[in-house]
PDB file of the backbone (N, CA, C, O) and the ligand in Angstrom, with CONECT records:
HET     ZN  A 101       1
ATOM      1  N   UNK A   1       0.802  -1.205  -0.089  1.00  0.00           N
ATOM      2  CA  UNK A   1      -0.023  -0.001   0.009  1.00  0.00           C
ATOM      3  C   UNK A   1       0.954   1.241   0.025  1.00  0.00           C
ATOM      4  O   UNK A   1       2.020   1.268   0.640  1.00  0.00           O
ATOM      5  N   UNK A   2       0.420   2.294  -0.764  1.00  0.00           N
ATOM      6  CA  UNK A   2       1.309   3.452  -0.822  1.00  0.00           C
ATOM      7  C   UNK A   2       0.636   4.805  -0.330  1.00  0.00           C
ATOM      8  O   UNK A   2      -0.557   4.937  -0.601  1.00  0.00           O
ATOM      9  N   UNK A   3       1.201   5.703   0.283  1.00  0.00           N
ATOM     10  CA  UNK A   3       0.626   6.912   0.718  1.00  0.00           C
ATOM     11  C   UNK A   3       1.434   8.061   0.297  1.00  0.00           C
ATOM     12  O   UNK A   3       2.630   8.085   0.588  1.00  0.00           O
ATOM     13  N   UNK A   4       0.864   9.056  -0.389  1.00  0.00           N
ATOM     14  CA  UNK A   4       1.512  10.266  -0.581  1.00  0.00           C
ATOM     15  C   UNK A   4       0.545  11.436  -0.240  1.00  0.00           C
ATOM     16  O   UNK A   4      -0.638  11.435  -0.581  1.00  0.00           O
ATOM     17  N   UNK A   5       1.154  12.450   0.472  1.00  0.00           N
ATOM     18  CA  UNK A   5       0.354  13.433   1.152  1.00  0.00           C
ATOM     19  C   UNK A   5       1.066  14.719   0.742  1.00  0.00           C
ATOM     20  O   UNK A   5       2.278  14.879   0.890  1.00  0.00           O
ATOM     21  N   UNK A   6       0.212  15.656   0.199  1.00  0.00           N
ATOM     22  CA  UNK A   6       0.680  17.058  -0.097  1.00  0.00           C
ATOM     23  C   UNK A   6       0.042  17.999   0.758  1.00  0.00           C
ATOM     24  O   UNK A   6      -1.146  17.858   1.049  1.00  0.00           O
ATOM     25  N   UNK A   7       0.809  19.064   1.241  1.00  0.00           N
ATOM     26  CA  UNK A   7       0.322  20.168   1.922  1.00  0.00           C
ATOM     27  C   UNK A   7      -0.476  21.031   0.788  1.00  0.00           C
ATOM     28  O   UNK A   7      -0.018  21.243  -0.335  1.00  0.00           O
ATOM     29  N   UNK A   8      -1.735  21.492   1.255  1.00  0.00           N
ATOM     30  CA  UNK A   8      -2.499  22.351   0.460  1.00  0.00           C
ATOM     31  C   UNK A   8      -1.751  23.600   0.285  1.00  0.00           C
ATOM     32  O   UNK A   8      -1.443  23.940  -0.858  1.00  0.00           O
ATOM     33  N   UNK A   9      -1.438  24.291   1.254  1.00  0.00           N
ATOM     34  CA  UNK A   9      -0.898  25.599   1.270  1.00  0.00           C
ATOM     35  C   UNK A   9       0.366  25.800   0.409  1.00  0.00           C
ATOM     36  O   UNK A   9       0.534  26.790  -0.303  1.00  0.00           O
ATOM     37  N   UNK A  10       1.222  24.805   0.530  1.00  0.00           N
ATOM     38  CA  UNK A  10       2.671  24.861  -0.099  1.00  0.00           C
ATOM     39  C   UNK A  10       2.920  23.983  -1.291  1.00  0.00           C
ATOM     40  O   UNK A  10       3.797  24.236  -2.118  1.00  0.00           O
ATOM     41  N   UNK A  11       2.057  22.858  -1.359  1.00  0.00           N
ATOM     42  CA  UNK A  11       2.273  21.857  -2.521  1.00  0.00           C
ATOM     43  C   UNK A  11       3.559  20.897  -2.267  1.00  0.00           C
ATOM     44  O   UNK A  11       3.998  20.114  -3.108  1.00  0.00           O
ATOM     45  N   UNK A  12       4.072  21.086  -1.002  1.00  0.00           N
ATOM     46  CA  UNK A  12       5.111  20.298  -0.736  1.00  0.00           C
ATOM     47  C   UNK A  12       4.520  18.914  -0.032  1.00  0.00           C
ATOM     48  O   UNK A  12       3.419  18.837   0.514  1.00  0.00           O
ATOM     49  N   UNK A  13       5.411  17.924  -0.149  1.00  0.00           N
ATOM     50  CA  UNK A  13       5.009  16.609   0.420  1.00  0.00           C
ATOM     51  C   UNK A  13       4.962  16.780   1.976  1.00  0.00           C
ATOM     52  O   UNK A  13       5.651  17.585   2.602  1.00  0.00           O
ATOM     53  N   UNK A  14       4.095  15.951   2.485  1.00  0.00           N
ATOM     54  CA  UNK A  14       3.947  15.948   4.000  1.00  0.00           C
ATOM     55  C   UNK A  14       4.919  14.864   4.406  1.00  0.00           C
ATOM     56  O   UNK A  14       4.646  13.669   4.293  1.00  0.00           O
ATOM     57  N   UNK A  15       6.067  15.323   4.884  1.00  0.00           N
ATOM     58  CA  UNK A  15       7.158  14.342   5.167  1.00  0.00           C
ATOM     59  C   UNK A  15       6.899  13.397   6.360  1.00  0.00           C
ATOM     60  O   UNK A  15       7.432  12.291   6.442  1.00  0.00           O
ATOM     61  N   UNK A  16       6.023  13.914   7.308  1.00  0.00           N
ATOM     62  CA  UNK A  16       5.802  13.103   8.508  1.00  0.00           C
ATOM     63  C   UNK A  16       4.693  12.129   8.284  1.00  0.00           C
ATOM     64  O   UNK A  16       4.361  11.471   9.270  1.00  0.00           O
ATOM     65  N   UNK A  17       4.062  11.922   7.161  1.00  0.00           N
ATOM     66  CA  UNK A  17       2.724  11.175   6.983  1.00  0.00           C
ATOM     67  C   UNK A  17       3.012   9.746   7.325  1.00  0.00           C
ATOM     68  O   UNK A  17       4.024   9.107   7.038  1.00  0.00           O
ATOM     69  N   UNK A  18       1.862   9.320   8.041  1.00  0.00           N
ATOM     70  CA  UNK A  18       1.860   7.856   8.404  1.00  0.00           C
ATOM     71  C   UNK A  18       0.418   7.573   8.621  1.00  0.00           C
ATOM     72  O   UNK A  18      -0.403   8.482   8.744  1.00  0.00           O
ATOM     73  N   UNK A  19       0.092   6.242   8.670  1.00  0.00           N
ATOM     74  CA  UNK A  19      -1.381   5.863   8.745  1.00  0.00           C
ATOM     75  C   UNK A  19      -1.661   5.975  10.340  1.00  0.00           C
ATOM     76  O   UNK A  19      -0.897   5.554  11.209  1.00  0.00           O
ATOM     77  N   UNK A  20      -2.883   6.612  10.552  1.00  0.00           N
ATOM     78  CA  UNK A  20      -3.299   6.799  11.942  1.00  0.00           C
ATOM     79  C   UNK A  20      -3.733   5.375  12.551  1.00  0.00           C
ATOM     80  O   UNK A  20      -3.712   4.372  11.837  1.00  0.00           O
ATOM     81  N   UNK A  21      -4.083   5.330  13.747  1.00  0.00           N
ATOM     82  CA  UNK A  21      -4.194   3.912  14.557  1.00  0.00           C
ATOM     83  C   UNK A  21      -5.538   3.178  13.850  1.00  0.00           C
ATOM     84  O   UNK A  21      -5.566   1.964  13.649  1.00  0.00           O
ATOM     85  N   UNK A  22      -6.582   4.032  13.521  1.00  0.00           N
ATOM     86  CA  UNK A  22      -7.662   3.333  12.966  1.00  0.00           C
ATOM     87  C   UNK A  22      -7.343   2.688  11.554  1.00  0.00           C
ATOM     88  O   UNK A  22      -7.788   1.587  11.232  1.00  0.00           O
ATOM     89  N   UNK A  23      -6.535   3.462  10.738  1.00  0.00           N
ATOM     90  CA  UNK A  23      -6.218   2.883   9.316  1.00  0.00           C
ATOM     91  C   UNK A  23      -5.137   1.849   9.553  1.00  0.00           C
ATOM     92  O   UNK A  23      -4.951   1.021   8.662  1.00  0.00           O
ATOM     93  N   UNK A  24      -4.403   1.803  10.656  1.00  0.00           N
ATOM     94  CA  UNK A  24      -3.613   0.677  10.810  1.00  0.00           C
ATOM     95  C   UNK A  24      -4.190  -0.534  10.980  1.00  0.00           C
ATOM     96  O   UNK A  24      -3.809  -1.551  10.400  1.00  0.00           O
ATOM     97  N   UNK A  25      -5.206  -0.471  11.844  1.00  0.00           N
ATOM     98  CA  UNK A  25      -5.916  -1.723  12.227  1.00  0.00           C
ATOM     99  C   UNK A  25      -6.624  -2.392  10.802  1.00  0.00           C
ATOM    100  O   UNK A  25      -6.677  -3.603  10.585  1.00  0.00           O
ATOM    101  N   UNK A  26      -7.135  -1.359   9.913  1.00  0.00           N
ATOM    102  CA  UNK A  26      -7.703  -1.975   8.648  1.00  0.00           C
ATOM    103  C   UNK A  26      -6.592  -2.549   7.885  1.00  0.00           C
ATOM    104  O   UNK A  26      -6.707  -3.680   7.411  1.00  0.00           O
ATOM    105  N   UNK A  27      -5.398  -1.776   7.711  1.00  0.00           N
ATOM    106  CA  UNK A  27      -4.346  -2.326   6.887  1.00  0.00           C
ATOM    107  C   UNK A  27      -3.920  -3.675   7.430  1.00  0.00           C
ATOM    108  O   UNK A  27      -3.757  -4.611   6.647  1.00  0.00           O
ATOM    109  N   UNK A  28      -3.736  -3.816   8.709  1.00  0.00           N
ATOM    110  CA  UNK A  28      -3.298  -5.099   9.284  1.00  0.00           C
ATOM    111  C   UNK A  28      -4.324  -6.227   8.900  1.00  0.00           C
ATOM    112  O   UNK A  28      -3.921  -7.291   8.430  1.00  0.00           O
ATOM    113  N   UNK A  29      -5.405  -6.021   9.069  1.00  0.00           N
ATOM    114  CA  UNK A  29      -6.564  -6.837   8.954  1.00  0.00           C
ATOM    115  C   UNK A  29      -6.727  -7.224   7.455  1.00  0.00           C
ATOM    116  O   UNK A  29      -7.235  -8.298   7.134  1.00  0.00           O
ATOM    117  N   UNK A  30      -6.329  -6.414   6.647  1.00  0.00           N
ATOM    118  CA  UNK A  30      -6.478  -6.629   5.053  1.00  0.00           C
ATOM    119  C   UNK A  30      -5.171  -7.451   4.682  1.00  0.00           C
ATOM    120  O   UNK A  30      -4.981  -7.746   3.501  1.00  0.00           O
ATOM    121  N   UNK A  31      -4.351  -7.791   5.570  1.00  0.00           N
ATOM    122  CA  UNK A  31      -3.283  -8.647   5.154  1.00  0.00           C
ATOM    123  C   UNK A  31      -2.034  -7.901   4.387  1.00  0.00           C
ATOM    124  O   UNK A  31      -1.114  -8.556   3.896  1.00  0.00           O
ATOM    125  N   UNK A  32      -2.084  -6.734   4.343  1.00  0.00           N
ATOM    126  CA  UNK A  32      -1.192  -5.792   3.682  1.00  0.00           C
ATOM    127  C   UNK A  32       0.180  -6.004   4.457  1.00  0.00           C
ATOM    128  O   UNK A  32       0.257  -5.959   5.685  1.00  0.00           O
ATOM    129  N   UNK A  33       1.305  -6.250   3.568  1.00  0.00           N
ATOM    130  CA  UNK A  33       2.613  -6.476   4.306  1.00  0.00           C
ATOM    131  C   UNK A  33       3.469  -5.468   4.518  1.00  0.00           C
ATOM    132  O   UNK A  33       4.273  -5.433   5.449  1.00  0.00           O
ATOM    133  N   UNK A  34       3.297  -4.427   3.474  1.00  0.00           N
ATOM    134  CA  UNK A  34       4.417  -3.189   3.450  1.00  0.00           C
ATOM    135  C   UNK A  34       3.503  -1.935   3.174  1.00  0.00           C
ATOM    136  O   UNK A  34       2.534  -1.934   2.415  1.00  0.00           O
ATOM    137  N   UNK A  35       3.920  -0.969   3.841  1.00  0.00           N
ATOM    138  CA  UNK A  35       3.283   0.294   3.747  1.00  0.00           C
ATOM    139  C   UNK A  35       4.314   1.359   3.387  1.00  0.00           C
ATOM    140  O   UNK A  35       5.230   1.632   4.162  1.00  0.00           O
ATOM    141  N   UNK A  36       4.158   1.965   2.197  1.00  0.00           N
ATOM    142  CA  UNK A  36       5.083   2.827   1.652  1.00  0.00           C
ATOM    143  C   UNK A  36       4.896   4.128   1.563  1.00  0.00           C
ATOM    144  O   UNK A  36       4.039   4.496   0.760  1.00  0.00           O
ATOM    145  N   UNK A  37       5.536   5.024   2.246  1.00  0.00           N
ATOM    146  CA  UNK A  37       5.114   6.520   2.367  1.00  0.00           C
ATOM    147  C   UNK A  37       6.137   7.277   1.646  1.00  0.00           C
ATOM    148  O   UNK A  37       7.333   7.104   1.880  1.00  0.00           O
ATOM    149  N   UNK A  38       5.673   8.177   0.703  1.00  0.00           N
ATOM    150  CA  UNK A  38       6.728   9.092  -0.261  1.00  0.00           C
ATOM    151  C   UNK A  38       7.057  10.261   0.814  1.00  0.00           C
ATOM    152  O   UNK A  38       6.196  10.831   1.484  1.00  0.00           O
ATOM    153  N   UNK A  39       8.184  10.471   0.855  1.00  0.00           N
ATOM    154  CA  UNK A  39       8.952  11.443   1.738  1.00  0.00           C
ATOM    155  C   UNK A  39       9.030  12.784   0.887  1.00  0.00           C
ATOM    156  O   UNK A  39       8.586  13.886   1.208  1.00  0.00           O
ATOM    157  N   UNK A  40       9.749  12.399  -0.355  1.00  0.00           N
ATOM    158  CA  UNK A  40      10.082  13.542  -1.385  1.00  0.00           C
ATOM    159  C   UNK A  40      10.099  12.776  -2.680  1.00  0.00           C
ATOM    160  O   UNK A  40       9.677  11.624  -2.774  1.00  0.00           O
ATOM    161  N   UNK A  41      10.657  13.539  -3.772  1.00  0.00           N
ATOM    162  CA  UNK A  41      10.564  13.061  -5.166  1.00  0.00           C
ATOM    163  C   UNK A  41      11.439  11.879  -5.263  1.00  0.00           C
ATOM    164  O   UNK A  41      11.300  11.161  -6.253  1.00  0.00           O
ATOM    165  N   UNK A  42      12.396  11.551  -4.297  1.00  0.00           N
ATOM    166  CA  UNK A  42      13.361  10.314  -4.630  1.00  0.00           C
ATOM    167  C   UNK A  42      13.445   9.539  -3.371  1.00  0.00           C
ATOM    168  O   UNK A  42      14.328   8.682  -3.317  1.00  0.00           O
ATOM    169  N   UNK A  43      12.667   9.704  -2.351  1.00  0.00           N
ATOM    170  CA  UNK A  43      12.826   8.896  -1.112  1.00  0.00           C
ATOM    171  C   UNK A  43      11.499   8.508  -0.561  1.00  0.00           C
ATOM    172  O   UNK A  43      10.519   9.251  -0.612  1.00  0.00           O
ATOM    173  N   UNK A  44      11.500   7.180   0.031  1.00  0.00           N
ATOM    174  CA  UNK A  44      10.190   6.685   0.504  1.00  0.00           C
ATOM    175  C   UNK A  44      10.507   6.039   1.802  1.00  0.00           C
ATOM    176  O   UNK A  44      11.586   5.464   1.939  1.00  0.00           O
ATOM    177  N   UNK A  45       9.630   6.096   2.773  1.00  0.00           N
ATOM    178  CA  UNK A  45       9.713   5.369   3.943  1.00  0.00           C
ATOM    179  C   UNK A  45       8.991   4.100   4.002  1.00  0.00           C
ATOM    180  O   UNK A  45       7.772   4.083   4.175  1.00  0.00           O
ATOM    181  N   UNK A  46       9.737   2.959   3.857  1.00  0.00           N
ATOM    182  CA  UNK A  46       9.043   1.670   3.882  1.00  0.00           C
ATOM    183  C   UNK A  46       8.798   1.008   5.188  1.00  0.00           C
ATOM    184  O   UNK A  46       9.736   0.582   5.862  1.00  0.00           O
ATOM    185  N   UNK A  47       7.600   0.915   5.549  1.00  0.00           N
ATOM    186  CA  UNK A  47       7.248   0.493   6.915  1.00  0.00           C
ATOM    187  C   UNK A  47       6.633  -1.130   6.813  1.00  0.00           C
ATOM    188  O   UNK A  47       5.675  -1.428   6.099  1.00  0.00           O
ATOM    189  N   UNK A  48       7.285  -1.971   7.557  1.00  0.00           N
ATOM    190  CA  UNK A  48       6.883  -3.258   7.713  1.00  0.00           C
ATOM    191  C   UNK A  48       5.645  -3.409   8.428  1.00  0.00           C
ATOM    192  O   UNK A  48       5.752  -3.091   9.612  1.00  0.00           O
ATOM    193  N   UNK A  49       4.541  -3.784   8.086  1.00  0.00           N
ATOM    194  CA  UNK A  49       3.235  -3.894   8.666  1.00  0.00           C
ATOM    195  C   UNK A  49       3.275  -4.579   9.995  1.00  0.00           C
ATOM    196  O   UNK A  49       2.681  -4.174  10.994  1.00  0.00           O
ATOM    197  N   UNK A  50       4.013  -5.636   9.928  1.00  0.00           N
ATOM    198  CA  UNK A  50       4.174  -6.529  11.254  1.00  0.00           C
ATOM    199  C   UNK A  50       4.846  -5.748  12.418  1.00  0.00           C
ATOM    200  O   UNK A  50       4.693  -6.150  13.571  1.00  0.00           O
ATOM    201  N   UNK A  51       5.576  -4.660  12.150  1.00  0.00           N
ATOM    202  CA  UNK A  51       6.129  -3.879  13.143  1.00  0.00           C
ATOM    203  C   UNK A  51       5.021  -3.204  14.020  1.00  0.00           C
ATOM    204  O   UNK A  51       5.053  -3.054  15.241  1.00  0.00           O
ATOM    205  N   UNK A  52       3.935  -2.789  13.061  1.00  0.00           N
ATOM    206  CA  UNK A  52       2.788  -2.053  13.886  1.00  0.00           C
ATOM    207  C   UNK A  52       2.214  -3.053  14.857  1.00  0.00           C
ATOM    208  O   UNK A  52       1.869  -2.644  15.966  1.00  0.00           O
ATOM    209  N   UNK A  53       2.078  -4.348  14.540  1.00  0.00           N
ATOM    210  CA  UNK A  53       1.499  -5.217  15.355  1.00  0.00           C
ATOM    211  C   UNK A  53       2.457  -5.323  16.615  1.00  0.00           C
ATOM    212  O   UNK A  53       1.954  -5.239  17.736  1.00  0.00           O
ATOM    213  N   UNK A  54       3.767  -5.499  16.472  1.00  0.00           N
ATOM    214  CA  UNK A  54       4.635  -5.725  17.503  1.00  0.00           C
ATOM    215  C   UNK A  54       4.608  -4.462  18.435  1.00  0.00           C
ATOM    216  O   UNK A  54       4.747  -4.613  19.649  1.00  0.00           O
ATOM    217  N   UNK A  55       4.429  -3.204  17.877  1.00  0.00           N
ATOM    218  CA  UNK A  55       4.473  -1.986  18.702  1.00  0.00           C
ATOM    219  C   UNK A  55       3.164  -1.597  19.223  1.00  0.00           C
ATOM    220  O   UNK A  55       3.081  -0.598  19.937  1.00  0.00           O
ATOM    221  N   UNK A  56       2.073  -2.335  18.914  1.00  0.00           N
ATOM    222  CA  UNK A  56       0.742  -1.790  19.259  1.00  0.00           C
ATOM    223  C   UNK A  56       0.563  -1.601  20.824  1.00  0.00           C
ATOM    224  O   UNK A  56       0.658  -2.565  21.584  1.00  0.00           O
ATOM    225  N   UNK A  57       0.325  -0.431  21.231  1.00  0.00           N
ATOM    226  CA  UNK A  57       0.309  -0.236  22.620  1.00  0.00           C
ATOM    227  C   UNK A  57      -0.973  -0.825  23.334  1.00  0.00           C
ATOM    228  O   UNK A  57      -0.970  -0.959  24.558  1.00  0.00           O
ATOM    229  N   UNK A  58      -2.080  -1.181  22.559  1.00  0.00           N
ATOM    230  CA  UNK A  58      -3.035  -1.777  23.123  1.00  0.00           C
ATOM    231  C   UNK A  58      -2.769  -3.186  23.585  1.00  0.00           C
ATOM    232  O   UNK A  58      -3.302  -3.653  24.591  1.00  0.00           O
ATOM    233  N   UNK A  59      -1.860  -3.903  22.757  1.00  0.00           N
ATOM    234  CA  UNK A  59      -1.552  -5.224  22.871  1.00  0.00           C
ATOM    235  C   UNK A  59      -0.584  -5.313  24.033  1.00  0.00           C
ATOM    236  O   UNK A  59      -0.484  -6.343  24.699  1.00  0.00           O
ATOM    237  N   UNK A  60       0.167  -4.162  24.283  1.00  0.00           N
ATOM    238  CA  UNK A  60       1.056  -4.001  25.286  1.00  0.00           C
ATOM    239  C   UNK A  60       0.478  -3.630  26.587  1.00  0.00           C
ATOM    240  O   UNK A  60       1.216  -3.582  27.571  1.00  0.00           O
ATOM    241  N   UNK A  61      -0.730  -3.374  26.677  1.00  0.00           N
ATOM    242  CA  UNK A  61      -1.429  -2.897  27.879  1.00  0.00           C
ATOM    243  C   UNK A  61      -1.195  -1.578  28.335  1.00  0.00           C
ATOM    244  O   UNK A  61      -1.608  -1.231  29.442  1.00  0.00           O
ATOM    245  N   UNK A  62      -0.473  -0.686  27.475  1.00  0.00           N
ATOM    246  CA  UNK A  62      -0.106   0.836  27.823  1.00  0.00           C
ATOM    247  C   UNK A  62      -1.291   1.628  27.822  1.00  0.00           C
ATOM    248  O   UNK A  62      -1.469   2.423  28.745  1.00  0.00           O
ATOM    249  N   UNK A  63      -2.178   1.503  26.844  1.00  0.00           N
ATOM    250  CA  UNK A  63      -3.430   2.276  26.737  1.00  0.00           C
ATOM    251  C   UNK A  63      -4.587   1.438  26.574  1.00  0.00           C
ATOM    252  O   UNK A  63      -4.488   0.325  26.056  1.00  0.00           O
ATOM    253  N   UNK A  64      -5.657   1.898  26.979  1.00  0.00           N
ATOM    254  CA  UNK A  64      -6.880   1.125  26.771  1.00  0.00           C
ATOM    255  C   UNK A  64      -7.936   2.198  26.317  1.00  0.00           C
ATOM    256  O   UNK A  64      -7.885   3.370  26.690  1.00  0.00           O
ATOM    257  N   UNK A  65      -8.846   1.717  25.521  1.00  0.00           N
ATOM    258  CA  UNK A  65      -9.951   2.524  24.911  1.00  0.00           C
ATOM    259  C   UNK A  65     -11.284   2.181  25.531  1.00  0.00           C
ATOM    260  O   UNK A  65     -12.307   2.751  25.149  1.00  0.00           O
TER     261      UNK A  65
HETATM  262 ZN    ZN A 101      -6.562   7.027   9.031  1.00  0.00          ZN2+
END
């Protein structure tokens, strides 16, 4: 899955883009393995979706909803 986000005011790439917690759940449940975020014209941040599962604060008991 790929994500590219632009700022409306400047037209620049939003370099800190990432999936929110709700979208992460959907992406994980869809079985997507890799989440690729465009940082600029030549660089991408490639995220292993399995890392989200390992880092999930709900599963670690740090936060509850
Ligand atoms: Zn989201």
